[in-house]
N, C-alpha and C positions, 0 to 999 in steps of 0.2 A: 632570262630565256629572251632570244632574239627574234624579232618579227619578221616573215617571209615578205618580200616586197611582190607585189601582184601586175605582170604586167600590163601595159596599158592598153591592149585589145584584149584584155578579159574584164575589163571595168564595162558596167553599166552605160549605154549611150549616152545617158544624162548628163554623167559624172562626165566623158571626156568633152561633152558639148561646153560644160561648166570649165573645164580647165583651158577650152580653147577660148573661149569669151574671156576668161583672166588672163589669159597671154596675151591676148589682141587688146586688153584695155590697158596692159601696162605698157605695151610695144606703141600702140596708137590709139591715145584716148579719146583723140578728138574724132578720128575716122570710125574707132568702131562705135562711139556714143551717137553719132550721126547716123550711121548704116542701121544701126538698132533704132533710132526714132523713126527712120524713114519708112521702114518695115512694120512696127507698130503703126503709126499713124494713119498707114495705107490698109493693114488690118483693122483699124477703127473703122474707118470708111466703109470698108467691106461690112463688116459687123452691121453697120446703120442700114448698110443699102437690106441687107437679109430679113435683118429685123422689119425694115419697111415692109419685103414682099410677103411675109409671113402674116402681117399685120393684113395687110389688101388681100391675100387670101382667104382669109379666115371672114372678111366682109364682103367677099364676092366682087372686088375690086378687081382691077386688071393688073397682072404682074409685070414688071418691069425687069429686062435684062438688067443684069449685072451693069453697072458705068465703068468699065475699066479706064477711061481717062479721068474719070471722080477718083479714084484709086491712087492712079497716079498722081494725080495733084496733093494730095495728102502725101503721100511719098518723097516727091520734089518738097515741100512745106517741112516736113521732118528732119530728109537728108540735110538740105540747107541753110535750115533756120532752127529748128525746134533743138536739134541734138550740139551743133558750135553756141547756140545764144547760150541756152541750158547749161553748157559745160564753163563756159566763161561768167554766168552769172552766180553760180556756186563757187568756184573757184575766190572771186571778187569777195563775195561774203564772208567766205573764212579770214579773208584780210582785213576787210572794212570792221568786221564784226567778229575779232576773237573769242574762242570761248572763257577767255580769263575777264572780259567785259562782262559784269554782273547782270547787266541788264539783255544780254545777246541774243536770250532765247525771246524776249519782244520784240527787239530792234529787228531781227530776221523777218519772224514771222510779218512785222508792218510791213516792211520793205519789199516782200514777197507781194502781199497780200495787197497795197496799198499804189505799189510803183508797177512791179515786173507784169504783174496777173493786169493789170488794164491795158496797161502799154504795149503788153504781149498777143493780147487780143484782139488792139487795133492792127497789129502787125498781121494777124491772121488773116482777120477781113481783108485787108489792103491787097497780102500775096495773093488770096483765094480770088479774089477779083480780080486781079490780074491777068492770075493763070486762064480765068475762064473767059478772057478777052473780052470783059465786059466795062462799059466805061463811068466816069464817075459819079454821076445821076444813079448808075445803078449802086455804086456804093455808099452813096449817102442816101438811100432809098434801104439800104439793109442795115446800114448802121443806126438811122434812124428806126428802124421796125424790129431789129432784133439783138444791138449789140448789149443795152442796159441789160435786158432780160437774162442773158446769157452771161452777164456779168456777174448777176448777182447771183444764179447757178455755180458760178463759178465759186464765190464766194462761200456759198452752202457746201458743196462737193470739195472743193480742194482744202479750204482751211484745216482741217483734221490731217487730212494726209498729208499736207506741206509743214503742218506742225511737227510732223515725226522725220518726214524726211530732210528739212535743213536742219532739224537740231538733236537728231537720234543716229540717221543712218550713215555711213560713211562717206566722204565726200566723193570719191571714183564711183560710190553704187548709186549718187542721187539721182544722176538722170535715168539712168535703168530703173529706179522705184517711181518715178515720174511718169517715165513712158509705158509703166502696166496699169498707173491709173489711169493714164491718157488715152489708152486704147480703147477704154466706154467711154472717156470724154469726147474725143474724137468722132463716136459715134451719136455722142449726145449734138455735138456742134453742126456735125454733118444732116442731123433733119430739121436743128432750130433755124439753120441759116435760108430753108428754100423758100 
């Protein structure tokens, strides 16, 4: 018995959005990943601000307005750096460490955790410092004060997610998977970098 087709307009909105995302991902992979990264990075910063405001309100401290410029800086970082760098990193990882390599699972995780993570976190600090129009002295102070703490937290939080991501998630969805985790990670970074 043949199955009747359902017109697109009658499908649920989340299915139409998924279809559109998959279409854009196939047609414009880097741009789609970059825009998604920018949006989710900005939302992570906004989440951090909301959590901080709620905490201050509970403790009777003054609540600050939403810092749109900070959310914009995170959007720029996600759009121009997170999306493209992650895309190319995951693509290169597939070439450098194909699944035919018996130790690819371990090699991929070591590369991600010991090379990519520290470098990417340093780039984050550098770019945010630049976007905030702050000098090298402020960058050095933040690196000395919070970089090591943030990197250790990165290793704790991201290692299980990245193990799953780089070994079991299809390569075209790895940036999206990482962006979903990063939504909460950027909320953490926004609070620790102060």
